[in-house]
GUGUDREN-580743 format. One record per residue (C-alpha): residue number from 1; x, y, z. Coordinates in nm, 3 decimals. Example, Ala and Ser with C-alpha at 12.3 -4.5 7.8 and 13.67 -1.06 7.14 Angstrom:
BEGIN
NODE  num        u        v        w
NODE    1    1.230   -0.450    0.780
NODE    2    1.367   -0.106    0.714
//
This chain:
BEGIN
NODE  num        u        v        w
NODE    1    7.090   21.709   20.671
NODE    2    7.251   21.688   21.006
NODE    3    6.927   21.732   21.184
NODE    4    6.733   21.448   20.976
NODE    5    6.618   21.160   21.210
NODE    6    6.720   20.824   21.154
NODE    7    6.476   20.533   21.195
NODE    8    6.759   20.269   21.231
NODE    9    6.623   20.096   20.907
NODE   10    6.908   20.208   20.689
NODE   11    7.126   20.504   20.581
NODE   12    6.955   20.837   20.608
NODE   13    7.004   20.955   20.261
NODE   14    7.135   20.880   19.911
NODE   15    7.226   21.190   19.727
NODE   16    7.254   21.192   19.350
NODE   17    7.459   21.479   19.201
NODE   18    7.449   21.590   18.849
NODE   19    7.771   21.477   18.650
NODE   20    8.078   21.722   18.732
NODE   21    8.369   21.760   18.501
NODE   22    8.614   21.657   18.759
NODE   23    8.633   21.314   18.628
NODE   24    8.606   21.401   18.241
NODE   25    8.989   21.351   18.171
NODE   26    8.982   21.037   18.377
NODE   27    8.689   20.893   18.172
NODE   28    8.849   21.019   17.862
NODE   29    9.172   20.815   17.922
NODE   30    8.948   20.511   18.012
NODE   31    8.774   20.541   17.666
NODE   32    9.106   20.571   17.479
NODE   33    9.246   20.269   17.661
NODE   34    8.923   20.078   17.591
NODE   35    8.909   20.138   17.227
NODE   36    9.004   19.785   17.141
NODE   37    8.724   19.662   17.381
NODE   38    8.370   19.615   17.234
NODE   39    8.110   19.839   17.411
NODE   40    7.910   19.529   17.512
NODE   41    8.217   19.393   17.711
NODE   42    8.306   19.725   17.861
NODE   43    7.944   19.778   17.965
NODE   44    7.942   19.422   18.118
NODE   45    8.277   19.488   18.308
NODE   46    8.162   19.824   18.416
NODE   47    7.825   19.708   18.563
NODE   48    7.993   19.416   18.714
NODE   49    8.239   19.646   18.898
NODE   50    7.984   19.893   19.016
NODE   51    7.750   19.588   19.132
NODE   52    8.044   19.474   19.367
NODE   53    8.066   19.825   19.490
NODE   54    7.699   19.845   19.562
NODE   55    7.723   19.518   19.748
NODE   56    7.989   19.646   19.979
NODE   57    7.809   19.962   20.019
NODE   58    7.497   19.752   20.111
NODE   59    7.683   19.588   20.375
NODE   60    7.826   19.903   20.525
NODE   61    7.472   20.044   20.531
NODE   62    7.373   19.749   20.752
NODE   63    7.651   19.815   21.002
NODE   64    7.622   20.196   20.980
NODE   65    7.255   20.284   20.976
NODE   66    7.330   20.671   21.010
NODE   67    7.569   20.674   20.705
NODE   68    7.506   20.919   20.419
NODE   69    7.605   20.802   20.083
NODE   70    7.685   21.063   19.793
NODE   71    7.711   20.954   19.440
NODE   72    7.782   21.159   19.121
NODE   73    7.769   21.054   18.772
NODE   74    7.404   20.987   18.753
NODE   75    7.224   21.126   18.449
NODE   76    6.873   21.297   18.468
NODE   77    6.691   21.108   18.177
NODE   78    6.928   21.182   17.888
NODE   79    7.086   20.874   17.745
NODE   80    7.425   20.943   17.616
NODE   81    7.515   20.839   17.271
NODE   82    7.868   20.732   17.374
NODE   83    7.870   20.368   17.490
NODE   84    8.118   20.428   17.759
NODE   85    7.925   20.705   17.923
NODE   86    7.618   20.511   17.880
NODE   87    7.767   20.206   18.060
NODE   88    7.913   20.430   18.336
NODE   89    7.573   20.599   18.414
NODE   90    7.371   20.276   18.397
NODE   91    7.630   20.097   18.648
NODE   92    7.615   20.412   18.890
NODE   93    7.244   20.420   18.871
NODE   94    7.203   20.066   18.971
NODE   95    7.412   20.126   19.270
NODE   96    7.204   20.425   19.373
NODE   97    6.884   20.202   19.309
NODE   98    7.035   19.944   19.563
NODE   99    7.116   20.199   19.833
NODE  100    6.789   20.383   19.779
NODE  101    6.583   20.064   19.876
NODE  102    6.756   20.086   20.230
NODE  103    6.745   20.457   20.276
NODE  104    6.504   20.675   20.475
NODE  105    6.553   20.964   20.250
NODE  106    6.664   20.998   19.878
NODE  107    6.771   21.338   19.764
NODE  108    6.862   21.461   19.420
NODE  109    7.090   21.770   19.377
NODE  110    7.092   22.004   19.107
NODE  111    7.354   22.273   19.100
NODE  112    7.383   22.233   19.478
NODE  113    7.004   22.271   19.527
NODE  114    6.849   21.938   19.698
NODE  115    6.498   21.818   19.651
NODE  116    6.326   21.533   19.828
NODE  117    6.177   21.300   19.574
NODE  118    5.820   21.223   19.669
NODE  119    5.529   21.086   19.467
NODE  120    5.283   21.382   19.382
NODE  121    4.933   21.282   19.455
NODE  122    4.619   21.504   19.425
NODE  123    4.440   21.393   19.739
NODE  124    4.121   21.578   19.666
NODE  125    4.012   21.584   19.298
NODE  126    3.755   21.820   19.364
NODE  127    4.020   22.104   19.420
NODE  128    4.124   22.059   19.062
NODE  129    3.834   22.108   18.812
NODE  130    3.867   21.948   18.484
NODE  131    3.946   22.182   18.174
NODE  132    3.642   22.319   18.034
NODE  133    3.783   22.539   17.745
NODE  134    4.055   22.453   17.508
NODE  135    4.136   22.459   17.145
NODE  136    3.918   22.245   16.910
NODE  137    4.120   22.089   16.616
NODE  138    4.000   22.194   16.272
NODE  139    4.072   21.811   16.150
NODE  140    3.941   21.482   16.270
NODE  141    4.115   21.339   16.574
NODE  142    4.125   21.021   16.759
NODE  143    3.874   21.027   17.050
NODE  144    3.733   21.335   16.905
NODE  145    3.479   21.422   17.154
NODE  146    3.441   21.603   17.483
NODE  147    3.589   21.399   17.783
NODE  148    3.554   21.443   18.149
NODE  149    3.769   21.246   18.401
NODE  150    3.531   21.127   18.666
NODE  151    3.775   20.944   18.890
NODE  152    4.144   20.850   18.898
NODE  153    4.311   20.525   19.002
NODE  154    4.157   20.184   19.037
NODE  155    4.073   19.922   19.299
NODE  156    4.071   19.622   19.076
NODE  157    4.439   19.514   19.048
NODE  158    4.483   19.375   18.711
NODE  159    4.832   19.229   18.684
NODE  160    4.907   19.387   18.357
NODE  161    4.789   19.727   18.420
NODE  162    5.057   19.991   18.490
NODE  163    4.800   20.281   18.557
NODE  164    4.619   20.076   18.801
NODE  165    4.926   20.078   19.027
NODE  166    5.070   20.422   18.941
NODE  167    4.751   20.615   19.014
NODE  168    4.655   20.455   19.339
NODE  169    4.458   20.542   19.568
NODE  170    4.126   20.566   19.388
NODE  171    3.981   20.915   19.413
NODE  172    3.670   21.047   19.243
NODE  173    3.513   21.390   19.171
NODE  174    3.172   21.485   19.293
NODE  175    2.875   21.448   19.064
NODE  176    2.782   21.814   19.092
NODE  177    3.121   21.930   18.997
NODE  178    3.135   21.704   18.703
NODE  179    2.807   21.780   18.573
NODE  180    2.888   22.166   18.572
NODE  181    3.219   22.092   18.401
NODE  182    3.054   21.871   18.151
NODE  183    2.795   22.148   18.075
NODE  184    3.056   22.414   18.027
NODE  185    3.270   22.170   17.825
NODE  186    2.999   22.096   17.559
NODE  187    2.898   22.461   17.541
NODE  188    3.254   22.580   17.480
NODE  189    3.358   22.334   17.242
NODE  190    3.039   22.234   17.044
NODE  191    3.096   21.857   17.083
NODE  192    2.780   21.661   17.078
NODE  193    2.924   21.338   17.255
NODE  194    3.057   21.338   17.611
NODE  195    3.279   21.065   17.732
NODE  196    3.290   20.998   18.111
NODE  197    3.650   20.864   18.118
NODE  198    3.849   20.694   18.393
NODE  199    4.015   20.346   18.441
NODE  200    3.688   20.211   18.557
NODE  201    3.379   20.462   18.526
NODE  202    3.122   20.208   18.661
NODE  203    3.320   20.215   18.992
NODE  204    3.208   20.577   19.077
NODE  205    2.999   20.597   19.385
NODE  206    2.776   20.886   19.234
NODE  207    2.759   20.754   18.886
NODE  208    2.372   20.719   18.888
NODE  209    2.328   21.063   19.026
NODE  210    2.580   21.220   18.784
NODE  211    2.365   21.048   18.499
NODE  212    2.056   21.205   18.663
NODE  213    2.214   21.554   18.648
NODE  214    2.342   21.507   18.292
NODE  215    1.989   21.391   18.169
NODE  216    1.852   21.725   18.283
NODE  217    2.044   21.923   18.006
NODE  218    2.205   21.674   17.746
NODE  219    1.898   21.564   17.557
NODE  220    1.800   21.932   17.496
NODE  221    2.162   21.999   17.359
NODE  222    2.150   21.662   17.161
NODE  223    2.463   21.544   17.333
NODE  224    2.500   21.169   17.355
NODE  225    2.698   20.991   17.653
NODE  226    2.979   20.751   17.617
NODE  227    3.101   20.527   17.924
NODE  228    3.423   20.374   17.828
NODE  229    3.583   20.134   18.054
NODE  230    3.262   19.970   18.202
NODE  231    3.286   19.678   18.425
NODE  232    3.076   19.394   18.304
NODE  233    3.006   19.280   18.660
NODE  234    2.844   19.616   18.780
NODE  235    2.642   19.720   18.469
NODE  236    2.284   19.722   18.618
NODE  237    1.924   19.784   18.503
NODE  238    1.938   20.115   18.715
NODE  239    2.237   20.238   18.507
NODE  240    2.079   20.126   18.183
NODE  241    1.762   20.302   18.249
NODE  242    1.947   20.629   18.320
NODE  243    2.151   20.591   17.984
NODE  244    1.836   20.534   17.791
NODE  245    1.719   20.875   17.851
NODE  246    2.014   21.024   17.628
NODE  247    2.089   20.950   17.266
NODE  248    2.300   20.638   17.295
NODE  249    2.652   20.618   17.212
NODE  250    2.845   20.277   17.233
NODE  251    2.914   20.041   17.517
NODE  252    3.258   19.913   17.578
NODE  253    3.384   19.624   17.793
NODE  254    3.718   19.496   17.827
NODE  255    3.716   19.116   17.892
NODE  256    4.099   19.123   17.807
NODE  257    4.107   18.742   17.764
NODE  258    3.910   18.489   17.582
NODE  259    3.877   18.215   17.845
NODE  260    3.824   18.202   18.229
NODE  261    4.148   18.040   18.306
NODE  262    4.350   18.328   18.146
NODE  263    4.128   18.599   18.296
NODE  264    4.213   18.431   18.633
NODE  265    4.567   18.447   18.554
NODE  266    4.571   18.819   18.488
NODE  267    4.337   18.882   18.785
NODE  268    4.054   19.010   18.561
NODE  269    3.757   18.917   18.785
NODE  270    3.490   18.908   18.531
NODE  271    3.341   18.596   18.430
NODE  272    3.168   18.484   18.109
NODE  273    2.838   18.487   18.272
NODE  274    2.892   18.833   18.397
NODE  275    2.959   18.962   18.035
NODE  276    2.689   18.786   17.856
NODE  277    2.450   18.894   18.135
NODE  278    2.544   19.259   18.078
NODE  279    2.516   19.235   17.717
NODE  280    2.169   19.104   17.755
NODE  281    2.080   19.400   17.949
NODE  282    2.219   19.628   17.707
NODE  283    2.042   19.460   17.401
NODE  284    1.710   19.443   17.588
NODE  285    1.756   19.813   17.663
NODE  286    1.790   19.904   17.286
NODE  287    2.158   19.909   17.233
NODE  288    2.281   19.753   16.904
NODE  289    2.658   19.833   16.946
NODE  290    2.907   19.676   17.174
NODE  291    3.288   19.703   17.178
NODE  292    3.509   19.437   17.325
NODE  293    3.861   19.478   17.409
NODE  294    4.116   19.194   17.434
NODE  295    4.497   19.132   17.447
NODE  296    4.703   18.892   17.261
NODE  297    5.024   18.754   17.390
NODE  298    4.946   18.760   17.776
NODE  299    5.150   18.535   17.985
NODE  300    5.051   18.172   17.971
NODE  301    4.832   18.227   17.672
NODE  302    4.764   17.925   17.435
NODE  303    4.594   17.898   17.097
NODE  304    4.273   17.783   17.292
NODE  305    4.269   18.131   17.467
NODE  306    4.297   18.297   17.139
NODE  307    4.016   18.102   16.974
NODE  308    3.819   18.161   17.302
NODE  309    3.805   18.538   17.211
NODE  310    3.611   18.442   16.869
NODE  311    3.386   18.212   17.068
NODE  312    3.306   18.482   17.310
NODE  313    3.206   18.733   17.046
NODE  314    2.997   18.462   16.886
NODE  315    2.817   18.405   17.219
NODE  316    2.756   18.770   17.248
NODE  317    2.606   18.770   16.904
NODE  318    2.378   18.486   17.018
NODE  319    2.256   18.688   17.318
NODE  320    2.151   18.966   17.086
NODE  321    1.969   18.730   16.861
NODE  322    1.776   18.612   17.174
NODE  323    1.705   18.931   17.366
NODE  324    1.703   19.225   17.097
NODE  325    1.348   19.389   17.075
NODE  326    1.437   19.529   16.722
NODE  327    1.638   19.299   16.505
NODE  328    1.573   19.505   16.201
NODE  329    1.839   19.759   16.316
NODE  330    2.090   19.486   16.314
NODE  331    2.391   19.465   16.546
NODE  332    2.752   19.586   16.564
NODE  333    2.995   19.390   16.753
NODE  334    3.353   19.497   16.738
NODE  335    3.637   19.302   16.859
NODE  336    3.970   19.481   16.917
NODE  337    4.313   19.335   17.012
NODE  338    4.625   19.485   17.110
NODE  339    4.956   19.315   17.185
NODE  340    5.053   19.260   17.558
NODE  341    5.344   19.492   17.643
NODE  342    5.496   19.435   17.988
NODE  343    5.466   19.765   18.178
NODE  344    5.711   19.865   18.462
NODE  345    5.561   19.875   18.826
NODE  346    5.299   19.609   18.736
NODE  347    5.316   19.250   18.831
NODE  348    5.390   19.139   18.494
NODE  349    5.677   19.385   18.440
NODE  350    5.930   19.092   18.391
NODE  351    5.729   18.882   18.163
NODE  352    5.823   18.841   17.805
NODE  353    5.655   18.985   17.512
NODE  354    5.579   18.760   17.200
NODE  355    5.759   18.829   16.894
NODE  356    5.605   19.036   16.610
NODE  357    5.594   18.704   16.404
NODE  358    5.410   18.517   16.690
NODE  359    5.153   18.811   16.729
NODE  360    5.094   18.802   16.353
NODE  361    5.025   18.435   16.381
NODE  362    4.770   18.464   16.668
NODE  363    4.609   18.769   16.485
NODE  364    4.553   18.539   16.183
NODE  365    4.436   18.255   16.399
NODE  366    4.168   18.475   16.562
NODE  367    4.074   18.625   16.240
NODE  368    4.032   18.290   16.068
NODE  369    3.786   18.192   16.343
NODE  370    3.572   18.517   16.319
NODE  371    3.318   18.373   16.075
NODE  372    3.017   18.596   16.169
NODE  373    2.950   18.897   15.938
NODE  374    2.816   19.090   16.234
NODE  375    3.143   19.085   16.404
NODE  376    3.416   19.325   16.301
NODE  377    3.763   19.266   16.416
NODE  378    4.038   19.532   16.460
NODE  379    4.395   19.459   16.560
NODE  380    4.691   19.682   16.652
NODE  381    4.987   19.661   16.426
NODE  382    5.291   19.461   16.597
NODE  383    5.566   19.727   16.493
NODE  384    5.413   19.985   16.732
NODE  385    5.358   19.739   17.003
NODE  386    5.739   19.640   16.960
NODE  387    5.846   20.012   16.996
NODE  388    5.646   20.033   17.323
NODE  389    5.852   19.752   17.474
NODE  390    6.207   19.880   17.384
NODE  391    6.412   19.811   17.694
NODE  392    6.775   19.890   17.788
NODE  393    6.935   19.641   17.578
NODE  394    6.747   19.739   17.269
NODE  395    6.796   20.102   17.325
NODE  396    7.183   20.040   17.378
NODE  397    7.200   19.836   17.060
NODE  398    7.006   20.110   16.869
NODE  399    7.240   20.379   17.008
NODE  400    7.543   20.173   16.942
NODE  401    7.454   20.162   16.571
NODE  402    7.376   20.529   16.549
NODE  403    7.714   20.582   16.743
NODE  404    7.895   20.391   16.465
NODE  405    7.723   20.555   16.180
NODE  406    7.837   20.879   16.338
NODE  407    8.199   20.777   16.353
NODE  408    8.191   20.642   16.016
NODE  409    8.083   20.995   15.885
NODE  410    8.361   21.163   16.086
//
């Protein structure tokens, strides 16, 4: 590290080492002395102590930009059951995070071997062809179809979406490579439905060319196409005409919110007019199945926004009645809602999640306003969504309970 350059912006490096046993006796004595103190108070005291240390180190880093900070006692993803160890690691980790913000380089040391922590990004997806030969399950599975990743990343910037920020920048595979991979995949697996998957498939720059290539062989092999994650603001007549050549699967759109006010809050730049216009194009083209995805519990959501989901679905049904050339086939409009879970690294990461009781209330409110028989409503169970949002405090509480049960047994 002696030959690493400093930019003058902060300390050159923060080094995190795996815990050594040098402090084992010291921590054991601290635990014995703190047996009469609750784990919560010990955790708060430990975090407060290390936060003060971190602030002093921060000031020292400002005065000495070439400083090298070394820290041990930082775990590598394993959450200790012992509440004292857990508080120690959390506090030490917070200090390292504070210093890492000012550092030019962050190194992690395993058994004396350093590694620079960098984000792994595949710059050219064409160098990594999608898998085309894998084991097909003997039982029914969710998303039981062939799937090809056409692009990675997204340029839209929805404020709730973790993947849209983690997988930047947006990169796409060439149409010729995707067509060959799709053909091999369907031949090897026997699937008769092919999904062109991504965060926003209709943003692919060669999508129409790709559909032309797929149409050369898919109808002969009786393979239907499914385009999830379509954008309601760029579904065109040209795209529809190419999809019509293949046995049609469903169309999926994600307005996410029932009113324009809430869509503006979450930066979902799709208007009600965009969605209804797109549905009209689809119905006129012969589609009779539309899936609409929404979220309940978004920041600033009100009951008016919840009822707006039912109103929007009813308007889609009205568009079908006006524009469908074959009403005898009927229509399938499916509305699905999930519970908003604040995701790290997204603009909404610090927003609160609604309680399970409140989520159930909003589900009932929406269900009571779904009065059309042609509209089917599905919702995610709140228990699963609650598990998705378990954070540090909840995890610590659960571990404390497990540790107490372990101590009772011994």
